[in-house]
C-alpha positions as CSV (number, residue, x, y, z in Angstrom):
1,M,31.4,1.4,-8.4
2,C,27.9,1.5,-9.9
3,R,27.7,3.7,-13.0
4,C,23.8,3.8,-13.4
5,G,23.4,7.6,-12.2
6,L,22.8,6.2,-8.7
7,D,26.2,6.7,-6.6
8,A,25.4,4.8,-3.5
9,G,28.7,6.0,-1.9
10,S,28.8,9.7,-2.7
11,L,26.9,10.6,0.6
12,G,29.4,8.4,2.8
13,I,32.5,10.2,1.0
14,R,31.0,13.7,1.6
15,V,30.2,12.7,5.2
16,R,33.7,11.2,5.9
17,K,35.3,14.5,4.4
18,L,33.1,16.6,6.7
19,V,34.1,14.5,9.6
20,Q,37.9,14.9,8.7
21,H,37.9,18.7,8.4
22,T,35.8,18.8,11.8
23,V,38.3,16.7,13.6
24,L,41.4,19.0,12.3
25,L,39.4,22.1,13.4
26,F,38.9,20.5,16.7
27,I,42.4,19.8,17.2
28,Y,43.2,23.3,16.3
29,Q,41.0,24.5,19.0
30,I,42.7,22.3,21.6
31,N,45.9,23.9,21.1
32,A,44.3,27.7,20.9
33,Y,42.1,27.5,24.0
34,R,42.7,26.8,27.5
35,F,42.1,23.5,29.0
36,V,38.7,24.4,30.6
37,K,37.3,25.7,27.2
38,T,38.7,22.6,25.7
39,K,36.9,20.4,28.3
40,V,33.5,22.2,27.4
41,L,34.2,21.4,24.0
42,C,34.6,17.8,24.5
43,I,31.4,17.5,26.2
44,Y,29.4,18.9,23.4
45,F,31.5,17.9,20.2
46,F,32.2,14.2,20.3
47,P,28.4,13.4,21.0
48,C,27.7,15.2,18.0
49,L,30.6,13.8,16.0
50,F,29.4,10.2,16.8
51,F,25.7,11.1,16.0
52,I,27.1,12.1,12.4
53,L,29.3,9.0,11.9
54,F,26.3,6.5,12.9
55,S,23.3,8.4,11.4
56,C,24.6,8.7,7.8
57,K,24.5,5.2,6.4
58,E,25.2,4.4,2.9
59,E,22.2,3.4,0.9
60,K,22.5,-0.4,-0.4
61,V,22.3,-0.9,-4.2
62,N,21.0,-3.8,-6.0
63,V,22.5,-4.8,-9.4
64,I,20.5,-6.8,-12.0
65,Q,23.0,-8.3,-14.4
66,L,21.4,-9.3,-17.6
67,N,23.1,-11.4,-20.1
68,L,21.1,-11.4,-23.4
69,G,23.8,-12.4,-25.5
70,T,24.3,-10.4,-28.7
71,N,21.9,-7.6,-28.9
72,N,21.3,-4.4,-30.8
73,Y,19.5,-2.1,-28.1
74,R,20.8,1.4,-28.1
75,E,19.3,1.9,-24.7
76,L,17.5,0.0,-22.0
77,I,15.6,1.2,-19.0
78,L,14.3,-0.5,-15.9
79,R,11.1,0.9,-14.7
80,I,10.0,-0.3,-11.0
81,Q,6.4,0.1,-9.8
82,T,6.1,0.6,-6.2
83,F,3.2,0.2,-3.9
84,N,0.9,3.3,-3.6
85,N,-1.6,4.0,-0.8
86,S,-3.8,5.9,-3.2
87,T,-4.5,2.9,-5.2
88,F,-6.8,4.3,-7.6
89,N,-4.4,7.2,-8.6
90,D,-1.2,7.2,-10.5
91,P,1.2,4.6,-9.6
92,N,4.8,5.3,-7.9
93,L,7.1,4.6,-11.0
94,V,10.7,5.2,-11.3
95,K,13.2,4.6,-14.0
96,Y,16.7,3.6,-14.0
97,N,19.1,3.7,-17.1
98,G,20.8,0.4,-17.9
99,I,24.5,0.3,-18.7
100,N,25.7,-1.7,-21.9
101,K,28.4,-4.0,-21.0
102,G,28.6,-5.4,-24.5
103,N,26.8,-8.7,-24.2
104,S,25.2,-7.5,-21.1
105,W,23.1,-5.0,-19.3
106,N,23.4,-3.7,-15.8
107,F,20.8,-2.1,-13.8
108,C,21.2,-0.5,-10.6
109,Y,18.5,0.8,-7.9
110,P,18.4,1.1,-4.3
111,D,17.3,-1.8,-2.2
112,S,15.0,0.3,-0.2
113,L,12.4,0.1,-3.2
114,H,12.3,-3.6,-3.4
115,N,10.3,-4.1,-0.3
116,K,7.2,-2.1,-1.9
117,S,7.8,-3.0,-5.2
118,V,4.9,-4.3,-7.4
119,S,6.4,-5.2,-10.6
120,F,9.8,-4.6,-12.7
121,V,9.6,-4.0,-16.6
122,I,12.4,-3.7,-19.0
123,Q,12.0,-1.9,-22.2
124,E,14.0,-0.1,-24.9
125,T,13.9,3.7,-25.0
126,A,11.4,4.7,-27.6
127,Y,12.8,6.5,-30.5
128,I,9.5,6.4,-32.4
129,D,6.3,7.6,-31.1
130,T,4.1,4.5,-32.5
131,L,6.4,2.0,-31.1
132,S,7.1,0.2,-27.8
133,R,9.7,-2.5,-27.3
134,Y,10.0,-4.8,-24.2
135,I,12.0,-7.4,-22.9
136,G,10.4,-10.6,-21.7
137,F,11.5,-14.0,-20.5
138,K,10.0,-17.5,-21.3
139,Y,10.9,-20.7,-19.1
140,I,9.9,-24.4,-19.6
141,C,8.3,-25.8,-16.6
142,N,6.9,-29.2,-16.8
143,K,6.7,-29.2,-20.5
144,D,4.8,-26.1,-20.4
145,T,6.4,-22.8,-21.9
146,L,5.9,-20.0,-19.5
147,G,6.3,-16.1,-20.6
148,T,5.9,-12.8,-19.0
149,T,7.0,-9.2,-19.4
150,I,6.1,-8.3,-15.6
151,L,9.1,-9.3,-13.8
152,S,10.5,-9.6,-10.3
153,F,13.9,-9.9,-9.1
154,A,15.5,-11.1,-5.8
155,N,16.3,-8.7,-3.3
156,K,20.2,-8.9,-3.3
157,S,23.0,-7.1,-4.2
158,S,23.7,-9.1,-7.4
159,A,21.0,-10.9,-9.4
160,K,22.6,-12.4,-12.3
161,I,20.1,-13.6,-15.2
162,S,21.4,-15.3,-18.5
163,A,19.1,-16.2,-21.4
164,T,19.2,-16.7,-25.3
165,Y,17.1,-14.8,-27.7
166,L,13.8,-16.8,-28.6
167,Q,11.5,-14.7,-30.7
168,T,9.8,-11.3,-31.2
169,D,6.0,-11.0,-30.9
170,T,4.2,-8.0,-32.4
171,F,0.9,-6.7,-31.0
172,P,-0.4,-3.9,-33.0
173,N,-2.7,-1.3,-31.5
174,S,-1.9,-2.2,-27.8
175,F,-1.6,-0.2,-24.8
176,G,1.9,1.2,-25.1
177,D,2.2,4.1,-22.5
178,V,0.2,6.9,-20.9
179,D,0.1,10.8,-21.5
180,I,0.6,13.6,-19.2
181,N,-3.3,13.3,-18.3
182,G,-3.0,9.4,-17.6
183,N,-4.9,8.6,-20.8
184,A,-3.7,5.2,-22.6
185,I,-1.9,5.7,-25.7
186,L,-2.2,3.0,-28.2
187,K,1.2,1.7,-29.8
188,T,2.6,-1.1,-31.8
189,V,4.0,-3.3,-29.1
190,L,6.9,-5.5,-29.8
191,I,8.0,-7.9,-26.9
192,D,11.6,-9.7,-27.6
193,F,11.3,-13.1,-25.4
194,Y,14.3,-14.6,-24.1
195,L,14.5,-18.1,-22.8
196,L,15.8,-19.0,-19.4
197,M,18.1,-22.2,-20.1
198,S,19.4,-23.2,-16.7
199,F,18.7,-22.4,-13.2
200,Q,18.0,-18.7,-12.5
201,D,16.9,-16.3,-9.8
202,E,14.1,-18.1,-7.9
203,E,12.0,-14.6,-7.6
204,L,12.1,-14.4,-11.4
205,L,11.1,-18.1,-11.6
206,S,8.0,-17.4,-9.4
207,A,7.0,-14.4,-11.5
208,L,7.0,-16.9,-14.6
209,E,5.3,-19.9,-12.8
210,V,2.4,-17.9,-11.4
211,T,1.2,-17.2,-14.9
212,K,0.2,-20.9,-15.2
213,I,-2.1,-20.4,-12.2
214,D,-5.6,-19.5,-13.2
215,F,-6.8,-18.6,-9.8
216,Y,-7.1,-14.9,-10.3
217,G,-9.1,-15.6,-13.3
218,N,-11.7,-17.4,-11.7
219,D,-14.8,-16.2,-10.2
220,V,-15.3,-17.6,-6.7
221,D,-18.4,-19.5,-7.8
222,S,-16.5,-21.2,-10.5
223,P,-16.0,-25.1,-10.0
224,Q,-12.5,-24.6,-10.7
225,Y,-12.0,-22.4,-7.6
226,N,-10.9,-25.1,-5.2
227,T,-8.7,-26.5,-7.7
228,E,-7.0,-23.3,-8.7
229,L,-6.7,-22.5,-4.8
230,N,-4.7,-25.7,-4.3
231,K,-2.5,-25.0,-7.1
232,Y,-1.6,-21.6,-5.8
233,K,-0.8,-22.9,-2.2
234,D,1.2,-25.5,-3.9
235,L,3.1,-22.8,-5.8
236,V,3.7,-20.7,-2.7
237,K,5.2,-23.9,-0.8
238,K,7.7,-24.2,-3.8
239,Y,8.6,-20.3,-3.4
240,P,7.7,-19.5,0.2
241,D,10.0,-16.4,0.2
242,S,8.7,-15.1,-3.2
243,H,7.9,-11.4,-3.1
244,V,5.8,-11.3,-6.1
245,L,3.6,-14.2,-4.8
246,I,2.8,-12.3,-1.4
247,Q,2.4,-9.0,-3.2
248,M,-0.2,-10.6,-5.5
249,L,-2.1,-12.1,-2.5
250,D,-2.2,-8.7,-1.0
251,D,-3.6,-7.3,-4.4
252,N,-6.4,-10.0,-4.9
253,L,-7.8,-10.5,-1.6
254,S,-11.3,-9.5,-2.8
255,L,-11.0,-12.8,-5.1
256,F,-11.1,-15.3,-2.3
257,K,-14.4,-16.8,-1.0
258,S,-13.5,-16.3,2.6
259,K,-10.6,-15.0,5.0
260,N,-10.1,-18.6,5.7
261,D,-9.1,-19.4,2.2
262,V,-6.6,-16.4,2.3
263,Q,-5.3,-17.7,5.6
264,K,-4.4,-21.1,4.0
265,V,-2.3,-19.6,1.4
266,F,-0.7,-16.9,3.8
267,D,0.6,-19.7,6.1
268,C,2.5,-21.3,3.3
269,F,4.7,-18.3,3.3
270,T,7.9,-18.1,5.4
271,Y,7.9,-16.1,8.7
272,D,10.2,-13.5,7.1
273,N,7.9,-13.1,4.1
274,R,4.7,-12.9,6.4
275,N,6.4,-10.0,8.0
276,S,7.4,-8.0,5.1
277,F,5.4,-5.0,3.7
278,F,3.1,-6.7,1.9
279,G,2.9,-9.6,4.4
280,K,1.7,-7.3,7.2
281,R,-0.7,-5.8,5.0
282,V,-2.3,-9.3,4.5
283,N,-2.2,-10.1,8.2
284,Q,-3.8,-6.9,9.1
285,Y,-6.7,-7.8,6.6
286,L,-6.8,-11.2,8.2
287,T,-7.1,-9.8,11.9
288,N,-9.0,-6.8,11.2
289,N,-12.5,-8.3,11.6
290,Y,-14.3,-5.6,13.3
291,F,-15.3,-2.1,11.9
292,K,-13.5,0.8,13.3
293,N,-15.5,4.1,12.6
294,S,-14.0,7.4,11.2
295,I,-15.4,10.7,11.1
296,L,-15.8,12.2,7.6
297,K,-17.9,15.1,6.1
298,E,-21.1,14.6,4.8
299,W,-21.2,15.3,0.9
300,D,-24.0,18.0,1.0
301,T,-23.9,20.0,4.3
302,G,-20.1,19.4,4.9
303,E,-21.0,18.4,8.5
304,S,-18.7,16.0,10.0
305,K,-20.2,12.4,11.0
306,A,-19.2,8.9,11.8
307,I,-19.4,6.7,8.8
308,I,-21.8,4.4,10.9
309,T,-24.1,6.3,13.0
310,D,-26.4,3.5,14.0
311,S,-24.8,0.3,15.2
312,A,-28.0,-1.2,16.3
313,K,-28.5,-1.9,12.6
314,Y,-26.9,-3.8,9.9
315,N,-24.8,-1.5,7.9
316,L,-23.8,-1.7,4.3
317,V,-20.5,0.6,3.7
318,L,-20.0,1.4,-0.1
319,F,-16.7,2.7,-1.3
320,S,-17.3,4.3,-4.6
321,S,-16.2,7.3,-6.7
322,A,-17.5,9.4,-9.5
323,W,-14.8,8.0,-12.1
324,C,-15.8,4.6,-11.5
325,R,-18.0,3.0,-14.3
326,P,-19.0,-0.2,-12.7
327,C,-19.7,1.9,-9.3
328,I,-22.2,3.9,-11.5
329,E,-23.7,0.8,-13.2
330,E,-24.3,-1.0,-9.7
331,I,-26.6,2.2,-8.5
332,P,-29.8,0.5,-9.7
333,L,-28.9,-2.7,-7.8
334,L,-28.0,-0.9,-4.6
335,K,-31.5,1.1,-4.9
336,K,-33.1,-2.1,-5.1
337,I,-31.4,-3.2,-2.0
338,Y,-32.4,-0.1,-0.2
339,E,-35.8,-0.2,-1.2
340,D,-36.1,-4.0,0.3
341,L,-34.0,-3.7,3.3
342,S,-33.6,-0.1,4.5
343,N,-35.9,-0.8,7.6
344,K,-33.1,-3.3,9.1
345,L,-30.2,-2.2,7.2
346,D,-28.3,1.3,6.8
347,M,-26.4,2.0,3.7
348,V,-23.8,4.9,3.3
349,Y,-21.6,5.8,0.6
350,V,-17.8,6.4,1.2
351,S,-16.5,8.4,-1.7
352,I,-12.9,8.1,-2.1
353,D,-12.8,11.1,-4.6
354,D,-10.0,13.7,-4.1
355,S,-10.3,17.3,-4.6
356,R,-10.0,16.7,-8.5
357,T,-13.4,14.7,-8.9
358,V,-15.2,15.3,-5.8
359,E,-17.6,17.9,-7.4
360,E,-18.5,15.4,-9.8
361,W,-19.3,13.0,-6.8
362,R,-21.7,15.6,-5.7
363,Q,-23.3,16.1,-9.0
364,L,-23.8,12.2,-9.4
365,M,-25.5,12.2,-5.8
366,K,-27.9,14.8,-7.1
367,K,-28.4,13.3,-10.5
368,E,-29.2,9.7,-9.3
369,N,-31.4,11.1,-6.2
370,I,-29.2,8.5,-3.9
371,P,-31.5,8.0,-0.9
372,W,-29.0,6.9,1.6
373,R,-26.1,9.0,3.1
374,S,-22.9,9.8,1.4
375,V,-19.5,11.0,3.3
376,L,-16.6,12.1,1.8
377,A,-13.0,10.9,2.3
378,E,-11.7,13.8,0.1
379,D,-9.1,15.0,2.8
380,D,-8.2,11.8,4.0
381,V,-8.2,9.2,1.1
382,D,-5.1,7.5,1.6
383,N,-5.6,6.8,5.2
384,I,-9.1,5.6,4.5
385,I,-8.1,3.2,1.7
386,E,-5.3,1.7,4.1
387,K,-7.7,1.6,7.2
388,Y,-10.4,-0.4,5.4
389,H,-8.2,-2.3,3.1
390,V,-9.7,-1.1,-0.1
391,L,-8.2,-2.9,-3.0
392,E,-10.7,-2.1,-5.7
393,I,-14.0,-0.2,-6.3
394,P,-16.7,-0.8,-6.0
395,Y,-15.9,-2.4,-2.7
396,C,-18.5,-3.1,0.1
397,L,-18.1,-4.0,3.7
398,F,-21.2,-5.7,5.4
399,V,-21.1,-4.7,9.1
400,H,-23.0,-6.7,11.4
401,I,-24.8,-5.6,14.7
402,D,-22.0,-6.7,16.8
403,G,-19.6,-4.7,14.7
404,F,-18.1,-7.8,12.8
405,M,-17.4,-7.0,9.4
406,E,-17.0,-8.8,6.1
407,A,-16.1,-7.9,2.5
408,I,-19.1,-8.9,-0.1
409,D,-19.8,-8.2,-3.5
410,V,-23.5,-7.6,-3.9
411,R,-23.2,-8.1,-7.8
412,N,-22.5,-11.8,-7.2
413,T,-25.6,-14.0,-6.9
414,S,-24.5,-16.2,-3.6
415,E,-23.3,-13.2,-1.8
416,L,-26.5,-11.1,-2.5
417,N,-28.5,-14.0,-1.1
418,Y,-26.3,-14.1,1.8
419,L,-27.1,-10.5,2.5
420,Y,-30.8,-10.9,2.1
421,K,-30.9,-13.9,4.2
422,T,-28.7,-12.5,7.0
423,V,-30.6,-9.1,7.2
424,L,-34.3,-10.6,7.1
425,A,-33.0,-13.3,9.7
426,D,-35.0,-15.8,7.7
427,P,-33.0,-18.9,6.8
428,A,-35.9,-19.8,4.5
429,L,-35.7,-17.0,2.5
430,D,-34.2,-18.3,-0.7
431,L,-33.6,-15.8,-3.7
432,Q,-32.1,-18.4,-6.3
433,S,-32.5,-16.0,-8.9
434,P,-32.3,-12.8,-7.8
435,D,-32.0,-11.4,-11.4
436,K,-35.7,-12.3,-11.5
437,E,-36.6,-11.0,-7.8
438,I,-34.6,-7.8,-8.4
439,Q,-35.6,-6.2,-11.8
440,L,-33.4,-3.3,-12.6
């Protein structure tokens, strides 16, 4: 039985006792009532009884058995961050206390969390306000020593991990935690690294091996882009069932040059992984090529209008927020685009500010004297983020006259050139140096 504060069988036990008492009561009623009344009871009672028996299923529990050898930890906790539609708000974070078994620690969590899990982190309970201690793993792969504290484990009832203590790394004045207001707290961070010596959980190995892939650290214009893309494809082929790899793909779609490149990686995953929670999100992104309008409120009048009001023109849909510094820094560039292309291109802001910051957005519109439209997702932020697959902001959708849409980054030189060339329909136009052409 799991002793981690999560008793998976308690619900089932209570249901069985309830059914037992109900059956005894029913037997008593058979002896107490006449046949006709008993027949009526049978008609209504048994369907209810079967509904109770088959609808109350015990929740499955996964157990991570962590054998770290001799250790002196007073208390370890497992923190699981799960996907949150409100990508830019507080993450869904749950904690589970570990059970000290002498030379090992057991962590129990409901398997229902795994499908939407983003990361697993193991840390010691803080007893000193200025100090945080984490557990990390290292692994030797092709003579490279890989290490991470952002973990992932297989979705199975028992994952056994064995490792030996290697070293403790110290990072003074590092991000250690957040306060109740979401502000970063700087602490001295200690990471106890343990070396995986033999074949281990493949999910954990994939979380380690992805650290040697530099794809997500490269710009799309980097000469290393194709090399790193191929490395990433090879890693997925090695671990086609990896949860962490499909989750990272979903989280970094904006870093690919094209949907075709995303498709190349996506096709390397197994059928089951492509149909997992994150796999379905990636597939939605790949197949959702045409803009579907939404009705939102105008920032100033409160009138409900469609995001795109003129489909006879090109449209630039700009997802932004008052609390996003890069979004604010982008405004001069957007004003230049508006000045140059507004006769053929409509621009519209979609603010993803919720009720806490929407007034700041209104003030920003006034302060910057924004000439293009702005609508508010205030009452439907989660659905708007999900519908348009907004992974980060600023985020821009370039919608063509036929409704075809594509994500572009106007801060990127080549993508800005592409926008100008397409809208002006002049292949000869070449803004090789947009920083010169567009003076901010």
